[in-house]
PDBQT receptor file of N, H, CA, C and O in Angstrom, charges set to zero:
ATOM      1  N   UNK A   1       1.520   8.472   3.140  1.00  0.00    +0.000 N 
ATOM      2  CA  UNK A   1       0.111   8.518   3.471  1.00  0.00    +0.000 C 
ATOM      3  C   UNK A   1       0.005   9.006   4.889  1.00  0.00    +0.000 C 
ATOM      4  O   UNK A   1       0.754   8.596   5.776  1.00  0.00    +0.000 OA
ATOM      5  N   UNK A   2      -0.964   9.910   5.080  1.00  0.00    +0.000 N 
ATOM      6  H   UNK A   2      -1.572  10.243   4.359  1.00  0.00    +0.000 HD
ATOM      7  CA  UNK A   2      -1.199  10.505   6.425  1.00  0.00    +0.000 C 
ATOM      8  C   UNK A   2      -2.677  10.317   6.788  1.00  0.00    +0.000 C 
ATOM      9  O   UNK A   2      -3.527  10.130   5.917  1.00  0.00    +0.000 OA
ATOM     10  N   UNK A   3      -2.962  10.372   8.108  1.00  0.00    +0.000 N 
ATOM     11  H   UNK A   3      -2.272  10.524   8.815  1.00  0.00    +0.000 HD
ATOM     12  CA  UNK A   3      -4.345  10.309   8.560  1.00  0.00    +0.000 C 
ATOM     13  C   UNK A   3      -5.143  11.472   7.891  1.00  0.00    +0.000 C 
ATOM     14  O   UNK A   3      -4.708  12.622   7.850  1.00  0.00    +0.000 OA
ATOM     15  N   UNK A   4      -6.295  11.103   7.391  1.00  0.00    +0.000 N 
ATOM     16  H   UNK A   4      -6.649  10.168   7.425  1.00  0.00    +0.000 HD
ATOM     17  CA  UNK A   4      -7.169  12.118   6.709  1.00  0.00    +0.000 C 
ATOM     18  C   UNK A   4      -6.983  12.152   5.211  1.00  0.00    +0.000 C 
ATOM     19  O   UNK A   4      -7.792  12.752   4.503  1.00  0.00    +0.000 OA
ATOM     20  N   UNK A   5      -5.923  11.517   4.706  1.00  0.00    +0.000 N 
ATOM     21  H   UNK A   5      -5.266  11.030   5.282  1.00  0.00    +0.000 HD
ATOM     22  CA  UNK A   5      -5.754  11.496   3.228  1.00  0.00    +0.000 C 
ATOM     23  C   UNK A   5      -6.860  10.630   2.587  1.00  0.00    +0.000 C 
ATOM     24  O   UNK A   5      -7.298   9.638   3.170  1.00  0.00    +0.000 OA
ATOM     25  N   UNK A   6      -7.289  11.013   1.412  1.00  0.00    +0.000 N 
ATOM     26  H   UNK A   6      -6.933  11.819   0.939  1.00  0.00    +0.000 HD
ATOM     27  CA  UNK A   6      -8.241  10.252   0.663  1.00  0.00    +0.000 C 
ATOM     28  C   UNK A   6      -7.473   9.326  -0.252  1.00  0.00    +0.000 C 
ATOM     29  O   UNK A   6      -6.453   9.712  -0.824  1.00  0.00    +0.000 OA
ATOM     30  N   UNK A   7      -7.962   8.096  -0.394  1.00  0.00    +0.000 N 
ATOM     31  H   UNK A   7      -8.790   7.783   0.070  1.00  0.00    +0.000 HD
ATOM     32  CA  UNK A   7      -7.296   7.110  -1.249  1.00  0.00    +0.000 C 
ATOM     33  C   UNK A   7      -8.266   6.487  -2.182  1.00  0.00    +0.000 C 
ATOM     34  O   UNK A   7      -9.470   6.476  -1.926  1.00  0.00    +0.000 OA
ATOM     35  N   UNK A   8      -7.751   5.952  -3.294  1.00  0.00    +0.000 N 
ATOM     36  H   UNK A   8      -6.773   5.961  -3.503  1.00  0.00    +0.000 HD
ATOM     37  CA  UNK A   8      -8.544   5.194  -4.278  1.00  0.00    +0.000 C 
ATOM     38  C   UNK A   8      -7.891   3.835  -4.401  1.00  0.00    +0.000 C 
ATOM     39  O   UNK A   8      -6.696   3.723  -4.677  1.00  0.00    +0.000 OA
ATOM     40  N   UNK A   9      -8.690   2.807  -4.192  1.00  0.00    +0.000 N 
ATOM     41  H   UNK A   9      -9.661   2.898  -3.968  1.00  0.00    +0.000 HD
ATOM     42  CA  UNK A   9      -8.238   1.432  -4.321  1.00  0.00    +0.000 C 
ATOM     43  C   UNK A   9      -8.829   0.857  -5.604  1.00  0.00    +0.000 C 
ATOM     44  O   UNK A   9      -9.973   1.144  -5.957  1.00  0.00    +0.000 OA
ATOM     45  N   UNK A  10      -8.043   0.050  -6.292  1.00  0.00    +0.000 N 
ATOM     46  H   UNK A  10      -7.113  -0.183  -6.006  1.00  0.00    +0.000 HD
ATOM     47  CA  UNK A  10      -8.565  -0.745  -7.372  1.00  0.00    +0.000 C 
ATOM     48  C   UNK A  10      -7.846  -2.088  -7.384  1.00  0.00    +0.000 C 
ATOM     49  O   UNK A  10      -6.709  -2.217  -6.929  1.00  0.00    +0.000 OA
ATOM     50  N   UNK A  11      -8.556  -3.090  -7.925  1.00  0.00    +0.000 N 
ATOM     51  H   UNK A  11      -9.480  -2.985  -8.294  1.00  0.00    +0.000 HD
ATOM     52  CA  UNK A  11      -7.990  -4.441  -7.959  1.00  0.00    +0.000 C 
ATOM     53  C   UNK A  11      -8.066  -4.877  -9.416  1.00  0.00    +0.000 C 
ATOM     54  O   UNK A  11      -9.075  -5.436  -9.847  1.00  0.00    +0.000 OA
ATOM     55  N   UNK A  12      -7.014  -4.627 -10.169  1.00  0.00    +0.000 N 
ATOM     56  H   UNK A  12      -6.195  -4.173  -9.819  1.00  0.00    +0.000 HD
ATOM     57  CA  UNK A  12      -7.014  -4.988 -11.607  1.00  0.00    +0.000 C 
ATOM     58  C   UNK A  12      -6.998  -6.453 -11.902  1.00  0.00    +0.000 C 
ATOM     59  O   UNK A  12      -7.498  -6.891 -12.938  1.00  0.00    +0.000 OA
ATOM     60  N   UNK A  13      -6.407  -7.246 -10.969  1.00  0.00    +0.000 N 
ATOM     61  H   UNK A  13      -6.001  -6.890 -10.128  1.00  0.00    +0.000 HD
ATOM     62  CA  UNK A  13      -6.377  -8.702 -11.156  1.00  0.00    +0.000 C 
ATOM     63  C   UNK A  13      -6.290  -9.328  -9.800  1.00  0.00    +0.000 C 
ATOM     64  O   UNK A  13      -6.209  -8.629  -8.790  1.00  0.00    +0.000 OA
ATOM     65  N   UNK A  14      -6.306 -10.655  -9.763  1.00  0.00    +0.000 N 
ATOM     66  H   UNK A  14      -6.372 -11.222 -10.584  1.00  0.00    +0.000 HD
ATOM     67  CA  UNK A  14      -6.347 -11.389  -8.473  1.00  0.00    +0.000 C 
ATOM     68  C   UNK A  14      -5.091 -11.238  -7.639  1.00  0.00    +0.000 C 
ATOM     69  O   UNK A  14      -5.099 -11.569  -6.453  1.00  0.00    +0.000 OA
ATOM     70  N   UNK A  15      -4.010 -10.747  -8.228  1.00  0.00    +0.000 N 
ATOM     71  H   UNK A  15      -4.003 -10.479  -9.192  1.00  0.00    +0.000 HD
ATOM     72  CA  UNK A  15      -2.749 -10.619  -7.460  1.00  0.00    +0.000 C 
ATOM     73  C   UNK A  15      -2.247  -9.214  -7.285  1.00  0.00    +0.000 C 
ATOM     74  O   UNK A  15      -1.134  -8.997  -6.806  1.00  0.00    +0.000 OA
ATOM     75  N   UNK A  16      -3.096  -8.217  -7.688  1.00  0.00    +0.000 N 
ATOM     76  H   UNK A  16      -4.000  -8.393  -8.077  1.00  0.00    +0.000 HD
ATOM     77  CA  UNK A  16      -2.620  -6.835  -7.622  1.00  0.00    +0.000 C 
ATOM     78  C   UNK A  16      -3.660  -5.925  -6.989  1.00  0.00    +0.000 C 
ATOM     79  O   UNK A  16      -4.839  -5.982  -7.338  1.00  0.00    +0.000 OA
ATOM     80  N   UNK A  17      -3.234  -5.111  -6.084  1.00  0.00    +0.000 N 
ATOM     81  H   UNK A  17      -2.276  -5.064  -5.801  1.00  0.00    +0.000 HD
ATOM     82  CA  UNK A  17      -4.004  -4.012  -5.527  1.00  0.00    +0.000 C 
ATOM     83  C   UNK A  17      -3.345  -2.729  -5.795  1.00  0.00    +0.000 C 
ATOM     84  O   UNK A  17      -2.163  -2.575  -5.485  1.00  0.00    +0.000 OA
ATOM     85  N   UNK A  18      -4.046  -1.774  -6.363  1.00  0.00    +0.000 N 
ATOM     86  H   UNK A  18      -5.006  -1.898  -6.615  1.00  0.00    +0.000 HD
ATOM     87  CA  UNK A  18      -3.444  -0.474  -6.664  1.00  0.00    +0.000 C 
ATOM     88  C   UNK A  18      -4.056   0.534  -5.685  1.00  0.00    +0.000 C 
ATOM     89  O   UNK A  18      -5.278   0.626  -5.561  1.00  0.00    +0.000 OA
ATOM     90  N   UNK A  19      -3.210   1.274  -5.003  1.00  0.00    +0.000 N 
ATOM     91  H   UNK A  19      -2.218   1.199  -5.104  1.00  0.00    +0.000 HD
ATOM     92  CA  UNK A  19      -3.613   2.296  -4.045  1.00  0.00    +0.000 C 
ATOM     93  C   UNK A  19      -3.061   3.598  -4.517  1.00  0.00    +0.000 C 
ATOM     94  O   UNK A  19      -1.853   3.725  -4.718  1.00  0.00    +0.000 OA
ATOM     95  N   UNK A  20      -3.937   4.597  -4.705  1.00  0.00    +0.000 N 
ATOM     96  H   UNK A  20      -4.918   4.494  -4.541  1.00  0.00    +0.000 HD
ATOM     97  CA  UNK A  20      -3.507   5.933  -5.136  1.00  0.00    +0.000 C 
ATOM     98  C   UNK A  20      -3.953   6.913  -4.067  1.00  0.00    +0.000 C 
ATOM     99  O   UNK A  20      -5.113   6.887  -3.654  1.00  0.00    +0.000 OA
ATOM    100  N   UNK A  21      -3.065   7.765  -3.617  1.00  0.00    +0.000 N 
ATOM    101  H   UNK A  21      -2.123   7.786  -3.952  1.00  0.00    +0.000 HD
ATOM    102  CA  UNK A  21      -3.415   8.821  -2.727  1.00  0.00    +0.000 C 
ATOM    103  C   UNK A  21      -3.925   9.995  -3.535  1.00  0.00    +0.000 C 
ATOM    104  O   UNK A  21      -3.241  10.475  -4.438  1.00  0.00    +0.000 OA
ATOM    105  N   UNK A  22      -5.124  10.460  -3.215  1.00  0.00    +0.000 N 
ATOM    106  H   UNK A  22      -5.679  10.070  -2.481  1.00  0.00    +0.000 HD
ATOM    107  CA  UNK A  22      -5.711  11.560  -3.946  1.00  0.00    +0.000 C 
ATOM    108  C   UNK A  22      -5.135  12.859  -3.387  1.00  0.00    +0.000 C 
ATOM    109  O   UNK A  22      -5.322  13.157  -2.207  1.00  0.00    +0.000 OA
ATOM    110  N   UNK A  23      -4.448  13.622  -4.206  1.00  0.00    +0.000 N 
ATOM    111  H   UNK A  23      -4.297  13.380  -5.165  1.00  0.00    +0.000 HD
ATOM    112  CA  UNK A  23      -3.816  14.848  -3.712  1.00  0.00    +0.000 C 
ATOM    113  C   UNK A  23      -4.800  15.871  -3.188  1.00  0.00    +0.000 C 
ATOM    114  O   UNK A  23      -5.881  16.044  -3.751  1.00  0.00    +0.000 OA
ATOM    115  N   UNK A  24      -4.433  16.549  -2.114  1.00  0.00    +0.000 N 
ATOM    116  H   UNK A  24      -3.555  16.408  -1.657  1.00  0.00    +0.000 HD
ATOM    117  CA  UNK A  24      -5.262  17.647  -1.657  1.00  0.00    +0.000 C 
ATOM    118  C   UNK A  24      -4.972  18.887  -2.459  1.00  0.00    +0.000 C 
ATOM    119  O   UNK A  24      -3.852  19.107  -2.920  1.00  0.00    +0.000 OA
ATOM    120  N   UNK A  25      -6.007  19.700  -2.618  1.00  0.00    +0.000 N 
ATOM    121  H   UNK A  25      -6.917  19.521  -2.243  1.00  0.00    +0.000 HD
ATOM    122  CA  UNK A  25      -5.807  20.942  -3.305  1.00  0.00    +0.000 C 
ATOM    123  C   UNK A  25      -6.097  22.146  -2.416  1.00  0.00    +0.000 C 
ATOM    124  O   UNK A  25      -6.962  22.070  -1.543  1.00  0.00    +0.000 OA
ATOM    125  N   UNK A  26      -5.427  23.199  -2.611  1.00  0.00    +0.000 N 
ATOM    126  H   UNK A  26      -4.724  23.261  -3.320  1.00  0.00    +0.000 HD
ATOM    127  CA  UNK A  26      -5.755  24.415  -1.887  1.00  0.00    +0.000 C 
ATOM    128  C   UNK A  26      -6.974  25.018  -2.514  1.00  0.00    +0.000 C 
ATOM    129  O   UNK A  26      -7.354  24.648  -3.625  1.00  0.00    +0.000 OA
ATOM    130  N   UNK A  27      -7.598  25.948  -1.818  1.00  0.00    +0.000 N 
ATOM    131  H   UNK A  27      -7.290  26.249  -0.916  1.00  0.00    +0.000 HD
ATOM    132  CA  UNK A  27      -8.764  26.624  -2.313  1.00  0.00    +0.000 C 
ATOM    133  C   UNK A  27      -8.435  27.307  -3.657  1.00  0.00    +0.000 C 
ATOM    134  O   UNK A  27      -9.224  27.239  -4.600  1.00  0.00    +0.000 OA
ATOM    135  N   UNK A  28      -7.291  27.949  -3.733  1.00  0.00    +0.000 N 
ATOM    136  H   UNK A  28      -6.650  28.005  -2.967  1.00  0.00    +0.000 HD
ATOM    137  CA  UNK A  28      -6.848  28.623  -4.958  1.00  0.00    +0.000 C 
ATOM    138  C   UNK A  28      -6.737  27.644  -6.117  1.00  0.00    +0.000 C 
ATOM    139  O   UNK A  28      -7.126  27.953  -7.244  1.00  0.00    +0.000 OA
ATOM    140  N   UNK A  29      -6.199  26.451  -5.829  1.00  0.00    +0.000 N 
ATOM    141  H   UNK A  29      -5.883  26.199  -4.914  1.00  0.00    +0.000 HD
ATOM    142  CA  UNK A  29      -6.045  25.432  -6.877  1.00  0.00    +0.000 C 
ATOM    143  C   UNK A  29      -7.429  24.926  -7.320  1.00  0.00    +0.000 C 
ATOM    144  O   UNK A  29      -7.626  24.692  -8.512  1.00  0.00    +0.000 OA
ATOM    145  N   UNK A  30      -8.389  24.749  -6.405  1.00  0.00    +0.000 N 
ATOM    146  H   UNK A  30      -8.228  24.939  -5.436  1.00  0.00    +0.000 HD
ATOM    147  CA  UNK A  30      -9.727  24.341  -6.775  1.00  0.00    +0.000 C 
ATOM    148  C   UNK A  30     -10.403  25.361  -7.617  1.00  0.00    +0.000 C 
ATOM    149  O   UNK A  30     -11.027  25.021  -8.622  1.00  0.00    +0.000 OA
ATOM    150  N   UNK A  31     -10.298  26.635  -7.233  1.00  0.00    +0.000 N 
ATOM    151  H   UNK A  31      -9.792  26.911  -6.417  1.00  0.00    +0.000 HD
ATOM    152  CA  UNK A  31     -10.936  27.670  -8.005  1.00  0.00    +0.000 C 
ATOM    153  C   UNK A  31     -10.363  27.737  -9.413  1.00  0.00    +0.000 C 
ATOM    154  O   UNK A  31     -11.098  27.932 -10.381  1.00  0.00    +0.000 OA
ATOM    155  N   UNK A  32      -9.067  27.576  -9.520  1.00  0.00    +0.000 N 
ATOM    156  H   UNK A  32      -8.470  27.417  -8.733  1.00  0.00    +0.000 HD
ATOM    157  CA  UNK A  32      -8.417  27.603 -10.865  1.00  0.00    +0.000 C 
ATOM    158  C   UNK A  32      -8.868  26.390 -11.687  1.00  0.00    +0.000 C 
ATOM    159  O   UNK A  32      -9.196  26.516 -12.867  1.00  0.00    +0.000 OA
ATOM    160  N   UNK A  33      -8.879  25.233 -11.055  1.00  0.00    +0.000 N 
ATOM    161  H   UNK A  33      -8.613  25.131 -10.097  1.00  0.00    +0.000 HD
ATOM    162  CA  UNK A  33      -9.241  24.012 -11.805  1.00  0.00    +0.000 C 
ATOM    163  C   UNK A  33     -10.724  23.969 -12.233  1.00  0.00    +0.000 C 
ATOM    164  O   UNK A  33     -11.045  23.531 -13.338  1.00  0.00    +0.000 OA
ATOM    165  N   UNK A  34     -11.605  24.423 -11.352  1.00  0.00    +0.000 N 
ATOM    166  H   UNK A  34     -11.344  24.778 -10.455  1.00  0.00    +0.000 HD
ATOM    167  CA  UNK A  34     -13.029  24.305 -11.603  1.00  0.00    +0.000 C 
ATOM    168  C   UNK A  34     -13.683  25.664 -11.959  1.00  0.00    +0.000 C 
ATOM    169  O   UNK A  34     -14.878  25.868 -11.745  1.00  0.00    +0.000 OA
ATOM    170  N   UNK A  35     -12.882  26.558 -12.494  1.00  0.00    +0.000 N 
ATOM    171  H   UNK A  35     -11.911  26.392 -12.668  1.00  0.00    +0.000 HD
ATOM    172  CA  UNK A  35     -13.402  27.886 -12.871  1.00  0.00    +0.000 C 
ATOM    173  C   UNK A  35     -14.485  27.735 -13.963  1.00  0.00    +0.000 C 
ATOM    174  O   UNK A  35     -14.432  26.847 -14.813  1.00  0.00    +0.000 OA
ATOM    175  N   UNK A  36     -15.436  28.624 -13.893  1.00  0.00    +0.000 N 
ATOM    176  H   UNK A  36     -15.479  29.346 -13.202  1.00  0.00    +0.000 HD
ATOM    177  CA  UNK A  36     -16.521  28.630 -14.889  1.00  0.00    +0.000 C 
ATOM    178  C   UNK A  36     -16.786  30.071 -15.373  1.00  0.00    +0.000 C 
ATOM    179  O   UNK A  36     -16.695  31.033 -14.610  1.00  0.00    +0.000 OA
ATOM    180  N   UNK A  37     -17.110  30.172 -16.648  1.00  0.00    +0.000 N 
ATOM    181  H   UNK A  37     -17.183  29.391 -17.268  1.00  0.00    +0.000 HD
ATOM    182  CA  UNK A  37     -17.456  31.485 -17.168  1.00  0.00    +0.000 C 
ATOM    183  C   UNK A  37     -18.909  31.822 -16.921  1.00  0.00    +0.000 C 
ATOM    184  O   UNK A  37     -19.331  32.966 -17.092  1.00  0.00    +0.000 OA
ATOM    185  N   UNK A  38     -19.676  30.816 -16.517  1.00  0.00    +0.000 N 
ATOM    186  H   UNK A  38     -19.333  29.887 -16.378  1.00  0.00    +0.000 HD
ATOM    187  CA  UNK A  38     -21.099  31.066 -16.292  1.00  0.00    +0.000 C 
ATOM    188  C   UNK A  38     -21.310  31.682 -14.905  1.00  0.00    +0.000 C 
ATOM    189  O   UNK A  38     -20.576  31.366 -13.969  1.00  0.00    +0.000 OA
ATOM    190  N   UNK A  39     -22.297  32.548 -14.772  1.00  0.00    +0.000 N 
ATOM    191  H   UNK A  39     -22.894  32.805 -15.533  1.00  0.00    +0.000 HD
ATOM    192  CA  UNK A  39     -22.577  33.136 -13.463  1.00  0.00    +0.000 C 
ATOM    193  C   UNK A  39     -23.086  32.073 -12.556  1.00  0.00    +0.000 C 
ATOM    194  O   UNK A  39     -23.697  31.099 -12.997  1.00  0.00    +0.000 OA
ATOM    195  N   UNK A  40     -22.831  32.256 -11.256  1.00  0.00    +0.000 N 
ATOM    196  H   UNK A  40     -22.335  33.047 -10.898  1.00  0.00    +0.000 HD
ATOM    197  CA  UNK A  40     -23.253  31.296 -10.229  1.00  0.00    +0.000 C 
ATOM    198  C   UNK A  40     -24.588  31.781  -9.641  1.00  0.00    +0.000 C 
ATOM    199  O   UNK A  40     -24.645  32.836  -9.008  1.00  0.00    +0.000 OA
ATOM    200  N   UNK A  41     -25.635  31.020  -9.850  1.00  0.00    +0.000 N 
ATOM    201  H   UNK A  41     -25.589  30.164 -10.363  1.00  0.00    +0.000 HD
ATOM    202  CA  UNK A  41     -26.945  31.430  -9.374  1.00  0.00    +0.000 C 
ATOM    203  C   UNK A  41     -27.402  30.390  -8.326  1.00  0.00    +0.000 C 
ATOM    204  O   UNK A  41     -28.014  29.370  -8.644  1.00  0.00    +0.000 OA
ATOM    205  N   UNK A  42     -27.068  30.709  -7.063  1.00  0.00    +0.000 N 
ATOM    206  H   UNK A  42     -26.571  31.537  -6.805  1.00  0.00    +0.000 HD
ATOM    207  CA  UNK A  42     -27.375  29.727  -5.991  1.00  0.00    +0.000 C 
ATOM    208  C   UNK A  42     -28.816  29.475  -5.858  1.00  0.00    +0.000 C 
ATOM    209  O   UNK A  42     -29.194  28.328  -5.620  1.00  0.00    +0.000 OA
ATOM    210  N   UNK A  43     -29.691  30.476  -5.994  1.00  0.00    +0.000 N 
ATOM    211  H   UNK A  43     -29.384  31.408  -6.187  1.00  0.00    +0.000 HD
ATOM    212  CA  UNK A  43     -31.120  30.253  -5.862  1.00  0.00    +0.000 C 
ATOM    213  C   UNK A  43     -31.645  29.306  -6.951  1.00  0.00    +0.000 C 
ATOM    214  O   UNK A  43     -32.448  28.424  -6.645  1.00  0.00    +0.000 OA
ATOM    215  N   UNK A  44     -31.223  29.458  -8.194  1.00  0.00    +0.000 N 
ATOM    216  H   UNK A  44     -30.571  30.174  -8.443  1.00  0.00    +0.000 HD
ATOM    217  CA  UNK A  44     -31.655  28.591  -9.263  1.00  0.00    +0.000 C 
ATOM    218  C   UNK A  44     -31.181  27.151  -9.002  1.00  0.00    +0.000 C 
ATOM    219  O   UNK A  44     -31.940  26.195  -9.160  1.00  0.00    +0.000 OA
ATOM    220  N   UNK A  45     -29.903  27.022  -8.597  1.00  0.00    +0.000 N 
ATOM    221  H   UNK A  45     -29.286  27.799  -8.468  1.00  0.00    +0.000 HD
ATOM    222  CA  UNK A  45     -29.357  25.693  -8.274  1.00  0.00    +0.000 C 
ATOM    223  C   UNK A  45     -30.143  25.018  -7.188  1.00  0.00    +0.000 C 
ATOM    224  O   UNK A  45     -30.480  23.838  -7.283  1.00  0.00    +0.000 OA
ATOM    225  N   UNK A  46     -30.448  25.817  -6.100  1.00  0.00    +0.000 N 
ATOM    226  H   UNK A  46     -30.174  26.776  -6.023  1.00  0.00    +0.000 HD
ATOM    227  CA  UNK A  46     -31.206  25.218  -4.954  1.00  0.00    +0.000 C 
ATOM    228  C   UNK A  46     -32.591  24.785  -5.439  1.00  0.00    +0.000 C 
ATOM    229  O   UNK A  46     -33.047  23.696  -5.092  1.00  0.00    +0.000 OA
ATOM    230  N   UNK A  47     -33.265  25.617  -6.232  1.00  0.00    +0.000 N 
ATOM    231  H   UNK A  47     -32.894  26.502  -6.513  1.00  0.00    +0.000 HD
ATOM    232  CA  UNK A  47     -34.589  25.300  -6.723  1.00  0.00    +0.000 C 
ATOM    233  C   UNK A  47     -34.587  24.015  -7.580  1.00  0.00    +0.000 C 
ATOM    234  O   UNK A  47     -35.463  23.158  -7.453  1.00  0.00    +0.000 OA
ATOM    235  N   UNK A  48     -33.585  23.920  -8.441  1.00  0.00    +0.000 N 
ATOM    236  H   UNK A  48     -32.874  24.615  -8.544  1.00  0.00    +0.000 HD
ATOM    237  CA  UNK A  48     -33.485  22.692  -9.286  1.00  0.00    +0.000 C 
ATOM    238  C   UNK A  48     -33.222  21.440  -8.442  1.00  0.00    +0.000 C 
ATOM    239  O   UNK A  48     -33.784  20.377  -8.704  1.00  0.00    +0.000 OA
ATOM    240  N   UNK A  49     -32.362  21.578  -7.428  1.00  0.00    +0.000 N 
ATOM    241  H   UNK A  49     -31.905  22.442  -7.215  1.00  0.00    +0.000 HD
ATOM    242  CA  UNK A  49     -32.037  20.475  -6.564  1.00  0.00    +0.000 C 
ATOM    243  C   UNK A  49     -33.281  20.043  -5.796  1.00  0.00    +0.000 C 
ATOM    244  O   UNK A  49     -33.570  18.851  -5.684  1.00  0.00    +0.000 OA
ATOM    245  N   UNK A  50     -34.027  21.039  -5.259  1.00  0.00    +0.000 N 
ATOM    246  H   UNK A  50     -33.792  22.007  -5.350  1.00  0.00    +0.000 HD
ATOM    247  CA  UNK A  50     -35.248  20.712  -4.518  1.00  0.00    +0.000 C 
ATOM    248  C   UNK A  50     -36.299  20.035  -5.370  1.00  0.00    +0.000 C 
ATOM    249  O   UNK A  50     -36.984  19.118  -4.915  1.00  0.00    +0.000 OA
ATOM    250  N   UNK A  51     -36.427  20.486  -6.604  1.00  0.00    +0.000 N 
ATOM    251  H   UNK A  51     -35.871  21.231  -6.974  1.00  0.00    +0.000 HD
ATOM    252  CA  UNK A  51     -37.408  19.915  -7.523  1.00  0.00    +0.000 C 
ATOM    253  C   UNK A  51     -37.049  18.438  -7.815  1.00  0.00    +0.000 C 
ATOM    254  O   UNK A  51     -37.905  17.554  -7.813  1.00  0.00    +0.000 OA
ATOM    255  N   UNK A  52     -35.714  18.211  -8.071  1.00  0.00    +0.000 N 
ATOM    256  H   UNK A  52     -35.018  18.929  -8.072  1.00  0.00    +0.000 HD
ATOM    257  CA  UNK A  52     -35.258  16.814  -8.309  1.00  0.00    +0.000 C 
ATOM    258  C   UNK A  52     -35.530  15.930  -7.124  1.00  0.00    +0.000 C 
ATOM    259  O   UNK A  52     -35.997  14.802  -7.284  1.00  0.00    +0.000 OA
ATOM    260  N   UNK A  53     -35.239  16.434  -5.903  1.00  0.00    +0.000 N 
ATOM    261  H   UNK A  53     -34.860  17.351  -5.774  1.00  0.00    +0.000 HD
ATOM    262  CA  UNK A  53     -35.457  15.682  -4.675  1.00  0.00    +0.000 C 
ATOM    263  C   UNK A  53     -36.910  15.355  -4.479  1.00  0.00    +0.000 C 
ATOM    264  O   UNK A  53     -37.261  14.239  -4.094  1.00  0.00    +0.000 OA
ATOM    265  N   UNK A  54     -37.793  16.368  -4.755  1.00  0.00    +0.000 N 
ATOM    266  H   UNK A  54     -37.508  17.274  -5.067  1.00  0.00    +0.000 HD
ATOM    267  CA  UNK A  54     -39.214  16.095  -4.655  1.00  0.00    +0.000 C 
ATOM    268  C   UNK A  54     -39.684  15.058  -5.639  1.00  0.00    +0.000 C 
ATOM    269  O   UNK A  54     -40.500  14.203  -5.296  1.00  0.00    +0.000 OA
ATOM    270  N   UNK A  55     -39.175  15.116  -6.881  1.00  0.00    +0.000 N 
ATOM    271  H   UNK A  55     -38.511  15.811  -7.160  1.00  0.00    +0.000 HD
ATOM    272  CA  UNK A  55     -39.505  14.082  -7.871  1.00  0.00    +0.000 C 
ATOM    273  C   UNK A  55     -39.112  12.682  -7.415  1.00  0.00    +0.000 C 
ATOM    274  O   UNK A  55     -39.869  11.729  -7.599  1.00  0.00    +0.000 OA
ATOM    275  N   UNK A  56     -37.931  12.558  -6.823  1.00  0.00    +0.000 N 
ATOM    276  H   UNK A  56     -37.316  13.332  -6.674  1.00  0.00    +0.000 HD
ATOM    277  CA  UNK A  56     -37.449  11.267  -6.347  1.00  0.00    +0.000 C 
ATOM    278  C   UNK A  56     -38.398  10.702  -5.207  1.00  0.00    +0.000 C 
ATOM    279  O   UNK A  56     -38.717   9.513  -5.172  1.00  0.00    +0.000 OA
ATOM    280  N   UNK A  57     -38.808  11.594  -4.320  1.00  0.00    +0.000 N 
ATOM    281  H   UNK A  57     -38.550  12.559  -4.348  1.00  0.00    +0.000 HD
ATOM    282  CA  UNK A  57     -39.726  11.185  -3.261  1.00  0.00    +0.000 C 
ATOM    283  C   UNK A  57     -41.018  10.724  -3.825  1.00  0.00    +0.000 C 
ATOM    284  O   UNK A  57     -41.545   9.692  -3.411  1.00  0.00    +0.000 OA
ATOM    285  N   UNK A  58     -41.575  11.500  -4.811  1.00  0.00    +0.000 N 
ATOM    286  H   UNK A  58     -41.146  12.339  -5.147  1.00  0.00    +0.000 HD
ATOM    287  CA  UNK A  58     -42.850  11.151  -5.389  1.00  0.00    +0.000 C 
ATOM    288  C   UNK A  58     -42.738   9.795  -6.129  1.00  0.00    +0.000 C 
ATOM    289  O   UNK A  58     -43.632   8.957  -6.010  1.00  0.00    +0.000 OA
ATOM    290  N   UNK A  59     -41.681   9.584  -6.868  1.00  0.00    +0.000 N 
ATOM    291  H   UNK A  59     -40.955  10.264  -6.965  1.00  0.00    +0.000 HD
ATOM    292  CA  UNK A  59     -41.441   8.313  -7.566  1.00  0.00    +0.000 C 
ATOM    293  C   UNK A  59     -41.348   7.196  -6.529  1.00  0.00    +0.000 C 
ATOM    294  O   UNK A  59     -41.959   6.146  -6.727  1.00  0.00    +0.000 OA
ATOM    295  N   UNK A  60     -40.638   7.369  -5.474  1.00  0.00    +0.000 N 
ATOM    296  H   UNK A  60     -40.141   8.222  -5.313  1.00  0.00    +0.000 HD
ATOM    297  CA  UNK A  60     -40.483   6.248  -4.503  1.00  0.00    +0.000 C 
ATOM    298  C   UNK A  60     -41.794   5.929  -3.811  1.00  0.00    +0.000 C 
ATOM    299  O   UNK A  60     -42.047   4.771  -3.478  1.00  0.00    +0.000 OA
ATOM    300  N   UNK A  61     -42.642   6.940  -3.584  1.00  0.00    +0.000 N 
ATOM    301  H   UNK A  61     -42.437   7.880  -3.854  1.00  0.00    +0.000 HD
ATOM    302  CA  UNK A  61     -43.942   6.702  -2.994  1.00  0.00    +0.000 C 
ATOM    303  C   UNK A  61     -44.888   6.010  -3.982  1.00  0.00    +0.000 C 
ATOM    304  O   UNK A  61     -45.725   5.207  -3.569  1.00  0.00    +0.000 OA
ATOM    305  N   UNK A  62     -44.768   6.304  -5.259  1.00  0.00    +0.000 N 
ATOM    306  H   UNK A  62     -44.088   6.956  -5.595  1.00  0.00    +0.000 HD
ATOM    307  CA  UNK A  62     -45.571   5.652  -6.265  1.00  0.00    +0.000 C 
ATOM    308  C   UNK A  62     -45.220   4.180  -6.414  1.00  0.00    +0.000 C 
ATOM    309  O   UNK A  62     -46.066   3.360  -6.769  1.00  0.00    +0.000 OA
ATOM    310  N   UNK A  63     -43.937   3.850  -6.135  1.00  0.00    +0.000 N 
ATOM    311  H   UNK A  63     -43.249   4.517  -5.847  1.00  0.00    +0.000 HD
ATOM    312  CA  UNK A  63     -43.478   2.476  -6.266  1.00  0.00    +0.000 C 
ATOM    313  C   UNK A  63     -43.815   1.596  -5.067  1.00  0.00    +0.000 C 
ATOM    314  O   UNK A  63     -43.652   0.377  -5.120  1.00  0.00    +0.000 OA
ATOM    315  N   UNK A  64     -44.278   2.207  -4.004  1.00  0.00    +0.000 N 
ATOM    316  H   UNK A  64     -44.411   3.197  -3.961  1.00  0.00    +0.000 HD
ATOM    317  CA  UNK A  64     -44.590   1.422  -2.787  1.00  0.00    +0.000 C 
ATOM    318  C   UNK A  64     -45.951   0.820  -2.866  1.00  0.00    +0.000 C 
ATOM    319  O   UNK A  64     -46.376   0.133  -1.938  1.00  0.00    +0.000 OA
TER     320      UNK A  64
């Protein structure tokens, strides 16, 4: 384990702690692992995210 490593802790029972180091991936490994056949439309993704964020704000204001 090195500084900056990401880890996952779990406690399956009262006497056991499991620590797993999450492996780092290179950019090439990430692209290969998360490849998609769908075109990437950043504008559409941004618009959907903004609409969802606006809905959350409106809902939170309605609950106040």
